[in-house]
C-alpha positions as a Markdown table, in Angstrom:
| # | Residue | x | y | z |
|---|---|---|---|---|
| 1 | Unk | 6.6 | -34.6 | 5.1 |
| 2 | Unk | 7.1 | -30.9 | 5.1 |
| 3 | Unk | 9.3 | -29.8 | 8.0 |
| 4 | Unk | 8.4 | -26.1 | 8.0 |
| 5 | Unk | 5.6 | -24.1 | 6.3 |
| 6 | Unk | 6.3 | -20.4 | 6.0 |
| 7 | Unk | 3.0 | -18.5 | 6.0 |
| 8 | Unk | 3.7 | -15.1 | 4.4 |
| 9 | Unk | 1.2 | -12.4 | 4.9 |
| 10 | Unk | 3.2 | -9.2 | 4.4 |
| 11 | Unk | 5.7 | -7.9 | 1.8 |
| 12 | Unk | 8.3 | -7.5 | 4.6 |
| 13 | Unk | 7.7 | -11.1 | 5.6 |
| 14 | Unk | 8.5 | -12.2 | 2.0 |
| 15 | Unk | 11.9 | -10.5 | 2.3 |
| 16 | Unk | 12.6 | -12.3 | 5.5 |
| 17 | Unk | 11.8 | -15.6 | 3.8 |
| 18 | Unk | 14.9 | -15.5 | 1.5 |
| 19 | Unk | 17.5 | -16.1 | 4.2 |
| 20 | Unk | 15.2 | -18.6 | 6.0 |
| 21 | Unk | 14.7 | -20.6 | 2.9 |
| 22 | Unk | 18.4 | -20.7 | 2.2 |
| 23 | Unk | 19.1 | -21.8 | 5.8 |
| 24 | Unk | 16.5 | -24.6 | 5.3 |
| 25 | Unk | 18.4 | -25.8 | 2.2 |
| 26 | Unk | 21.7 | -25.7 | 4.0 |
| 27 | Unk | 20.3 | -27.8 | 6.9 |
| 28 | Unk | 18.5 | -30.2 | 4.5 |
| 29 | Unk | 15.1 | -29.3 | 5.9 |
| 30 | Unk | 12.0 | -29.6 | 3.6 |
| 31 | Unk | 10.0 | -26.5 | 3.5 |
| 32 | Unk | 7.2 | -24.8 | 1.7 |
| 33 | Unk | 5.5 | -21.4 | 1.6 |
| 34 | Unk | 2.0 | -20.1 | 1.4 |
| 35 | Unk | 1.6 | -16.4 | 0.4 |
| 36 | Unk | -1.5 | -14.5 | 1.2 |
| 37 | Unk | -2.7 | -10.9 | 1.6 |
| 38 | Unk | 0.1 | -8.4 | 0.8 |
| 39 | Unk | 2.6 | -11.3 | 1.0 |
| 40 | Unk | 2.0 | -12.1 | -2.6 |
| 41 | Unk | 3.7 | -8.8 | -3.6 |
| 42 | Unk | 7.0 | -10.5 | -2.5 |
| 43 | Unk | 6.8 | -12.9 | -5.3 |
| 44 | Unk | 8.1 | -10.2 | -7.6 |
| 45 | Unk | 11.5 | -10.7 | -6.0 |
| 46 | Unk | 13.9 | -12.8 | -8.1 |
| 47 | Unk | 16.0 | -13.7 | -5.1 |
| 48 | Unk | 12.9 | -15.0 | -3.3 |
| 49 | Unk | 11.9 | -17.1 | -6.3 |
| 50 | Unk | 15.4 | -18.5 | -6.5 |
| 51 | Unk | 15.3 | -19.4 | -2.8 |
| 52 | Unk | 12.0 | -21.2 | -3.3 |
| 53 | Unk | 13.3 | -23.3 | -6.2 |
| 54 | Unk | 12.2 | -26.9 | -5.7 |
| 55 | Unk | 10.0 | -26.1 | -2.7 |
| 56 | Unk | 6.2 | -26.1 | -2.8 |
| 57 | Unk | 5.1 | -22.4 | -3.0 |
| 58 | Unk | 1.5 | -21.4 | -3.3 |
| 59 | Unk | -0.1 | -18.0 | -3.6 |
| 60 | Unk | -3.6 | -17.4 | -2.5 |
| 61 | Unk | -5.6 | -16.9 | -5.7 |
| 62 | Unk | -7.8 | -14.3 | -4.3 |
| 63 | Unk | -4.9 | -12.3 | -2.9 |
| 64 | Unk | -3.0 | -12.6 | -6.1 |
| 65 | Unk | -5.9 | -11.1 | -8.1 |
| 66 | Unk | -6.3 | -8.3 | -5.5 |
| 67 | Unk | -2.7 | -7.3 | -5.3 |
| 68 | Unk | -1.0 | -8.5 | -8.5 |
| 69 | Unk | -3.7 | -9.1 | -11.1 |
| 70 | Unk | -1.8 | -7.7 | -14.0 |
| 71 | Unk | 1.2 | -10.1 | -13.5 |
| 72 | Unk | 1.6 | -13.8 | -14.2 |
| 73 | Unk | 1.9 | -15.7 | -10.9 |
| 74 | Unk | 5.3 | -17.5 | -10.7 |
| 75 | Unk | 4.1 | -20.1 | -8.3 |
| 76 | Unk | 1.1 | -22.3 | -7.8 |
| 77 | Unk | -2.2 | -20.5 | -7.3 |
| 78 | Unk | -4.4 | -22.0 | -4.6 |
| 79 | Unk | -7.2 | -21.4 | -2.2 |
| 80 | Unk | -7.3 | -21.1 | 1.6 |
| 81 | Unk | -8.3 | -24.8 | 1.5 |
| 82 | Unk | -4.8 | -25.6 | 0.1 |
| 83 | Unk | -3.3 | -23.4 | 2.9 |
| 84 | Unk | -5.2 | -25.6 | 5.4 |
| 85 | Unk | -3.9 | -28.7 | 3.8 |
| 86 | Unk | -0.3 | -27.4 | 3.9 |
| 87 | Unk | -0.7 | -26.5 | 7.6 |
| 88 | Unk | -1.9 | -30.0 | 8.3 |
| 89 | Unk | 1.1 | -31.6 | 6.7 |
| 90 | Unk | 3.8 | -29.4 | 8.1 |
| 91 | Unk | 5.6 | -30.2 | 11.4 |
| 92 | Unk | 6.0 | -26.5 | 12.1 |
| 93 | Unk | 4.4 | -23.3 | 10.8 |
| 94 | Unk | 6.2 | -20.0 | 10.9 |
| 95 | Unk | 4.2 | -16.8 | 10.2 |
| 96 | Unk | 6.0 | -13.9 | 8.5 |
């Protein structure tokens, strides 16, 4: 079971996720992230991608095409239905 799902909706929220993801790893907590709206822009950050290594990370396909269409998505592309499933399996949801 996923302990924490980080729901990233802004680029600034994506920057906040780096230390939070590292803290989850240190504490041995399972986590995942769903990126939507402008939050997908944060996926251009190598530090963020390194912090997400091994965790389930999904970008909203529609948001990706809107904000980053010219780039290859470095994480799984999914729908808001995938987001709903992730929310349903997480013990806690943290919005960034």
